[in-house]
N, C-alpha and C positions, 0 to 999 in steps of 0.2 A: 208572526213568523209562520210560514207554511209548513205543513207536516210532510215528512218523508214517508212515514209509515202511519197508516190510518186503519184501525181495527174497530169494527162496529158490530155489536150484538153477535159475537162469534161463539159458536158452540162446537165442541169437539169431544169425541169419546171413542173408546175401543169397544166395539160391539154394543153391549148394553151398559157399559161402565162409563159414566161421564167423567171427563177430565177437566174441561173448561166450560163454563156456563155463562152466557150473556156478557162476554168480555168486551169492554170498550176502552181502548188505549190510543193515544196519539203521541207520536214521537216527532217533535219539530226538527227541522233541518238545523244542523250545527250544534245540537244539544247532546248532553250526556244524560241518559235516562237509566235509572236503576230499577230492576224488577226483582223484588225481594219476597221472601216467604220461606216457610219451613220445607223440609224434604217432602216431595210428593205433592206440592201445591200446584204444579203445572208450569213452573218457570221455564224450564228447558223446552217444554212442548211449544211455548210461544215462539222460541227461536226456530224450531223445526218448521212451524207453520209459516213464518216469515220467509224462510229459505225454500219453501215449496217441497220439502221432503215428505210432508203429510198434508192432507187437505181437510179443511173444516167441513162439518156436516151442514152447517148453515151460517149465515152472517157474511160479513165482508171483511177482506184483508187486502189492502192496496199498498203497494210500494211505489213511490214516485208516480202515483196516479194509475198504476197498472194493477188490475185485479189479479192476484197471484193464482187463484183457482182457475182462471180462464186462460192461462198461458199454455201454449203448446211446448213441446220439449225444447225446440230451438230457442224460443223466446225466454223460457225459464232459465236455460243455460246462459243466455245473454244477460239476464237480470242478475244471476249469481256472480258473473264476472265483475259486477259493480259492488259486490259485497266482500267483506273480509270476515274471517271467523277465527277466533282464538278458542280452541277446544279445551275442555276440562283437562288439566294436567299437561297441556301443551300439545300432545300427540305428534311429536316430531318423528321423522323417519330415522330409526336408530342406525341404519347402515349408511346414511348419507352424512356428509359433513354439514356443519352449520351453514356454510355458503350454499351448498346444494339444496338444503331445506328451504332457504329463502328464495333461491332461484326457481324452485319447482313450479309455483303458480305462474311465474313469468314465462317460463319455457312452454308450459302447457297451453297458455292462452294467448301468446303473441308469437310473432315471427321475427323478433328483434335479433340482431347479430350478437354473438357471444361477447364481443367487446363491450357493447352497450349494456348487456345483462350484467357483466362483471362490475361495471361502474354503478349501476342501479342497486345491485345487491349490497355493495360496500357502503353506499349511501344509507340504505335502510338499516344496516347493521350499525353504522355510525350513530344513527338516530337513537338507538337503544344502548349505545355504549359498548358494542361488541365487535367492532370491525377487526380487531386484532385476534378474535377467536374464530375467524372464518374457516380455518383449516381443521378445527377440532371436531370430534364426533360428539353427539349428545351425551354419551357415557363419560366423556372427559370434562364436562362442565357441571356446575351446581344446578340444583332445581330452580333457583331464582334466575340464573342465567338462561336456562332452557326455556323458561316462561318468556323471557325477553326475546329470545330467538323466535319463538312462536308468534310473538307480537310483531316482530319485523316481517315474518312471513304473511301475517294477516293484513299488513298494510302494503305489501309488495306491489300491488296494482293500483295504489291510491284510491281505495274504494270510497263510495259515497256513504255506505253503511257498514259499520264494524260491529260485530256481535261477539260478546265475551261470555263464555259459559264458566262460571266460578273461577275467575282469573286469579283470585287470592288463595285458593285452596292449597293447603300444604306448604305455604311459604312462611318463612320466619318474618318477624316484624319489619326488619330492614327491607327485605325483598318485597314485602307487601306495600310498603310506602313507596319504594322505587317504581313498582308496577303501576300503582294508582296514579302517581305523578305522570308517568309516561302515557297512560290512557288519556288523561286530560290534555296534556301538551300536544300529543300527536293528533287528537281529535280537532283541537283548535288550529293546529298548523295545516292540516289537510282540508279543513272545512267540512269534515265528515259529520255523520250522526252516529253516536255510539249507544248501544244497548248493553248494559252490564247486568247479568244475572248473578246474584251473589247472596250469601248468608252474612257477609261481613258488614256490620253496621257502620263501624268507624270509617273504614276506607271508602265504602260506597258513598256515605254521606259527605265525605270530604271533597268528592269530585263531581257528584251528580247535580244536575239542575233541577231534576224532578224525580220523584220516587213513586212507584206503584207497589202496594203490598197485596200479595195473593194468599188466599187460604182456601183450601178445598176447591180450587178451580175458579174462584170468584175474587174480584177486587174488593177488598174490605176497607181499604183506605188509599188515598193518594194525595200528593202535594209536594211542596219543596222540602228539603231536608230539615229546615228550621220548623216548618209546620208539623212535620212528623215527630220531631223531638218534643214538641210542645203538645202533641195530640193526647186527648183523654180517651181515645178509642182503646178498649181493653186489650185487643189483639196487638195493636201497635206498641202499647206500653209494655206488654209482656215480651215482645220480640226485641224492642230497642234496649230494654233493661235486662234481658236474658233471665227473666223470672221463670222458675221451674214449673209453676202451675198458673193456670188462667184459662182463657178460652181454648188453648191447647193443653189438655190435661196431662199431668204427670203419669197417672195410672191409666192403663189401657181399660176401656169401658167393659163392664160385665159384672159378674158377681163380686160381692164384698169378700174380703179374706175370711170373715166369719162364716159366710155361706159356703165358701170353698172348703173350709175345715170342718163343715158340718155342725157348727155351733150356732146357738141362738144368739142373736144380737141382744145385748142388754139394753133395756130402756132407761 
């Protein structure tokens, strides 16, 4: 299966501080790929690089055969119109109705008549079970419903690539399950490729075809969810089993408590 996103030996950092080092990732067309790891591991940075918000210092990142770093502004915007993004916590426009939130990218990027936009928006809202909430404001719906509205907005233009930044954060178990199920079903219905950045092992493993684990800006493990559950890699085992100590230490590195208290450690 051909890759929609192809990342080769990518390096990125801010000034002298490295964020990603020697990254190699391939996201096949039609697949759901989970990018997982602890806070500060570089997961969201990968999404920003794919969208062209930031540029790598070295290496290659191609989307549908186009090298992102080589695109001019017009071509970059054209590429982004083929992408959908579900931001962390939804990021809905609070002063717009549910309908107008979903209509926003259609109105911004097309010249379709309002009658057609009306029908398209209701179809997208129907896909996430919220066509009857079209007239409500974000403050009038639950957090789980707001995340589904954000998902409807992300697929408004039938994108070839959909990126999800922590789509399960702050949701109750029922809303998490509903959101995960929608991500998988909508990806398959649209024939899109989905990249899910998440900490949530259970929901991500339930829908992903392939998983990458990042730690300190490097890929420490990758494979199918089944392979990751059975992995003997210390980092993967700690992350999957939510163990408090391991390659990611519980204690911040530095002096021992005895040294801090000015006591001699007993031998």
